[in-house]
N, C-alpha and C positions, 0 to 999 in steps of 0.2 A: 578218668579223662586218659586220655590218649596225650603221651608227650611229643612236643612240637619239635622239629628240629631247625626250626627259625621262627623268632618272634621280633616283630619292631622294636619293642621295648619292653626287657626283663626288668621286674623291681623284686628285688631281695630282701624278703622277710614281710611277712603280712600282721606287723604291730599297726598301730596306729598313723602310722609316718608313710608306709606303703601303701595302709588301703586307701590313705586320703590322694598319695600319687595317684591310685589306679582309677579312682574317683574322679579326680580333674582330670583323667585321659581318658576317660568314657566320651564316645560321640567327637572325639577327634580324629576317626580315621586310620589312625595307629591300632594296630594290635599288641595288646597287652597281655604279660602273663605275670602275675605273684608268684615267685617259689619261696616256699614256707618249710623249713626244717621239723617244724614241729606237725605234730597230728592233730592242732587247731590252730584257730588266728586267733589273732588278739593279743601275741607276744608279750609283754608284761599287765597286759589287762586280761582278767579270767575271772568269772565270777562260777563257785559252784554251789550247789542247793544242797543243804545239809539238813539233817533231820527238824521237825517241829517248825517247819517252813522258815528256818533261819537261813539268809542270804548272806554269803562270803563271799568278798572282793579279798581275791589273794592276794593280789596286785592293786591297781589305783582303784579309789573309790570314791573319791573328792571331785566334783566338779568346781576347780581352782579358778576364782577370776571368773566367776560363773556368767557375769554381767558383759562378757568380753569372749566367752568360751564359745567356738561354735558348736560342740556337742551337746549343748542345749537344743540349738534350731534343729538339729538329727534328730534328738530322743523326739522332738516333739513332735516332728515328720515320720518320726516311728513307732509313735503311739507308746513312747516310754514315758510316763509319769515322772514328776522331779518332785524331790520333798526340797522345799526352798527354806526348811527350817536349818538356821546358824547351828553350827558346829558347837559342842560347849567345852572347849579346849581350857579355856580360862575359869570352868567353875572345879569346885572339889565337893563332892556330896558329903554331906553330912560333917563338914568341914576335917574330914579323917585324916589325922596325923598332918594337916596342912592348914591351921586355922586361916582366917580370912584377913587379919592383919599384917601374917607373912606373908600371904600371897600377893597382896597388892603392893608390899615392900617388893617381893620378887619381881613381880610384873614392872615396877617401877625402873629396877635394875636392867632389867631384859630392855626393857623400851630404850632407855640410856644407852644400852649397849650397843645397838643397831644402829642409834642415831648419829655416834661417835664412828661406827664402821663405816655408815656411807657418807657422810663429813670426809673421813681418814683415805677414801675411794678415789678423791681428785689427785691426790698424791702418788706415790711409787706403787706398786705391788707389795704386797707381803702376807702373810697369813694372817687370818681375822682374830686367833686366839692374843695377837699381840695389841688388842683392842680390849681386853679384858681388865679390869683394875686387881692389881694384885694382892691378894687377902680378902678380895670381896668373897662374901658368906656365899653370896649365889651362882660363884662362876660354875662349878659343878652341874648346875642345876642350868644355868644358860647352856655350856657343853652338852647337856643331853638336849635339848630342843635342839640344838644345831643336830643332833644324829637323826632325829626325826625327818628335818628339812631341807637334810642335804647329804645327809646316810653316812656320816663322818664327823668326828670333832673338828673344831673350831682350826685346829693347829693343820690341817689338810684343804682348808679352803681359802680361796682369791678372796680378799675383799673386795677387789674391783669387779668380779665376777657375782659375788654375792648382793652387789648395790646394784647389779645390773637386773637382775629378776623382778620381776613389774608380777604384782600383787595386789589386786582390789581389796582384797578383804573380803570377798562377797564367796562363800563356799557351799555347794548345793550337793545335795545325794541324786544320784538316779535310783531309785525305789527298788527296782527288779535288778539293781547292779550295775556299776558303769562297764565292766567286762561283757557283760550280755549286750549292752548297747553299741559296744564296737563290732562284738560278733556279728550281732544282726547289720550293723552299717555294712560289715565287709560280704555278707550273703551273696551281693549281686557280680562278686569281683570273679576274674578269672583267676583261678588259683590251683596250683600244684601242691598240696601236702605232701609230708614225709620227704622233700625234697631240699638234701641238704649240699648247699654248695660249697664249695672245696678252693676252686680258683677261676680267677678272670682274666683271660687271655686278653688284653688290649693291642696286640703289637700288630694285626693284620688289621685286612680295609674292614672286618665285620668281627665283633669281639664273640671270643666264644667262651661259654662257661658252663663249665666242667662239675657234677652234680652227683650226686648218688644213683641217680635214676640213667645216668647218660648224659651226654655231652649236646648243649646246642646252643644257635647261632643267634646274635641280635645285635641293632645298628646302636641299640643304646641301653645302657641299664643305670637303673636309680638303686644305690645302695642303701639301708636303713636299719642295717644290724647294729647292736648294740658297742659302744666304745673298746670293751675290754674285749670284744672278739676280734676287732680289727686290729689292737694293739697285741695280742696273744697270736697274728695272724694266723686266726681258725680259717678266713677265707683269705688267700695270698693273689697277689696281682703280677701279673709277667706284662709289660715292665714292671719293676718293682715300685709302689708309691711310699716310700721314706715318708716325705711331709704329713701324708695322712695317718699314717702309721705312729710317728710320732705325737701330731696333734691329738690321736686318740689316747696314747697312754698321760699327755697331760690333762685327760677328762676322765679318770675314772669314776665307775659306778661306785657310788657308796650302798650302804646296806639299809635298807627298813624291811622289817618282817613284819608278819601277824599272827595272831595267835586266836582263834573262836574256841570258845567256853560253853557249853551247855548251862543254863542257870535254874536249876531245879525249882526255884521258887521266886516267881518273878516278880510277885508284889511286894519282895522286900526291899525291890531297887525300884528309882524312878525311872522313866524313858527318857532314853537321851542323856544319861548324868554322866561325871565324868572323875574319873582320878588318877592324879598323879601318884607315882611312886613314892620311893625315899627321895629324902633331902640330902645334899650333901657328898653324892655322887653321880658320876655319869652313867653309872650301870645300873640304871632303872627303867622302867617300862611305863606308859602310858595306858589309862583302859576308859574304853567309851565305855560306860553302861547300858544296858538294852537300847545299841543302837535302833531306830525305828519303831522303838517300841517291841522287839524280838524279844523271846527269854533267851538271852547270850549276853556275855561279853567279849568284847574285843580288845585284845589287847596287841601294843605295838611296841617293838624295840629296834633301835636302830645303831649303826656304828659299830665297834670293836665287841660292844657288848652282844651286839646280835649275832655279828659272826661266830664269839666265843661261844654262844649255845646253840648254832648249827652245827659247829665240830663238834659239840659235846653227842650229836645224834637226835633222832626221832623222842620225841618227847620232850626235849628239854625247855622249849619256849614254853610251853604248856605247864610244866611244874616250876618255873622261872615265875612266870602271871601268876598262879596259884598261890604262891607261898609270901607273892606281895600283896596281892589282896587280902589273903587272911591274914596279915600283919597289921593292913588299914580299918578291915571291918569284923575281925574276930576271927579266932580258928576255927569257928562253926561253919564259915564259909568252903571249907575244903571240901565237906562231903556237901556241896549244893553246884559246885562246878564240876564238868565233866571235858575233857578235850573233845573237840571235834574235827579241827582243821589246824593246819597251821601252813606258812609259807615257809619256803628255803632256798631265795632268790640265790646267795652267794653260789649253791650248788648245783642250779638249774645251767645244764649245758650252754643252752642258748642265749643265755643271758650274763650270767657269772657276777651279780649285781641288780638292782632295783633300778638308780638313776643317777644320772652324770652331776658332779661337780668336778670347778676349775680347781689344780692343784696351784698354791701360789706362785704368780708369776706367769700362770697360762692362760687368763683369762681370754687371750685372743685367740689361743685355739679352736676356739666355735668358732670363728669366721673361715680360718683354715679348712679346717674340716668341713666346712659348707661349701667350698670353693669347686665349681666343677673342672674335671679333666678334659682339655681336649675337645669341650663340645661333645662327647661321647659317656663320659661316666659322670653320676648324678650324685650326691649323698645328701640323705636327710636323717632325720632322726630325731630323738628329744635335744641330744646332745649337740645338735647343728643349730638350736632356734636362741636368738640373740636377748630375748627376753623371758620366755616362758618354757625355759629347759628345766627339764625334773618332772614336766606333766604330760599328760596324754592330749592337750589341745595343742601345746608346745609342738611333738610329734607330729599331729596332723596338719599345722600350718607348716609345717618343714617338708611335708607330700607335696602340699600343696604347691610350695614355693618350688622344690625340683619338679614338678608337672608342667608349671609355668617356665622355668628354664628350657626343660626339653621343648616343648613347643616354639617357643622364641627361636632356636635355631631351623626350625622350617621355613621363616619369611627373610632368611639369611641370605 
């Protein structure tokens, strides 16, 4: 596509938030353009097809709070089948290394922790780790669950923010991939790929956007990039926006990484089974066995451990998964597992992580980040969602909200 010199509304980022804003502005009479640094759309949502018909959602994979998730209706409208089977997260296939009585004890301890944290959220904000009972045998495992939910350990999590998250506990999957759905949703949007934004100059009557393909002007801009990019000022603003930079720094991206392993003998394991890794340590993975019946195992790592594995280089995630699975199911499983693909979101230059969490004392930063500036700059993205942060549908709804705010300026 030719690169315009002016656009009414520029949208920075073609993830779920940017695409949601673009869709909401269709038919408004405004000209819009989404500026995307990557060569693909979807942001932290990406589906890749692997050998033997294995579908791998490298980023978001579950339609969380599916009974309230607008992507369900979008999927149905676009002809994407929804797998409504519930996740197997509380199972332990074959009771491998985690007998049922111990699982029930752990789940009771975890539920008790979350109940205490929710009650404590009415008081002063503090790290969620302070709600763990000292010496409880399940503290490390509860902390491991936090790395999957929040992308970080509990000492980095605001209890007020954690309590604000809304979860209806209904989780479904897009049969052909959540990333594939979001890419299809964006197919009708006007998008300039491979266009990296470096500076947004809002000092004059028109906003000037400096990009890797040259400059263009816009009347209004919706910014949807990750908080780490804003906090590190990978996109700069003139005049500077220190409140936005500081709010973004209070909402860093945690890390959740996945690895997909081909399974040579799928009949050895049940479809949609589950394994939790080692007990007694936060450095452990969780494993979805034969997701949607596919001949594979999907491993999941979070927090500091995921970051250490990423830093160890290509292949470290897969090796850690294979070692842990073999420790649970027997050493013979090593020769049955072959690495196919993995994510490395901390090393992704356009993300720098997976999804946001509020640091202790920073729960209010979500509203600060979401607030418009001078009726011309608007902000969206999962980190700006008050209740559905860390999810694709939270990002989508924030895009809808930003577009609504833009359109409200027209009637003033």
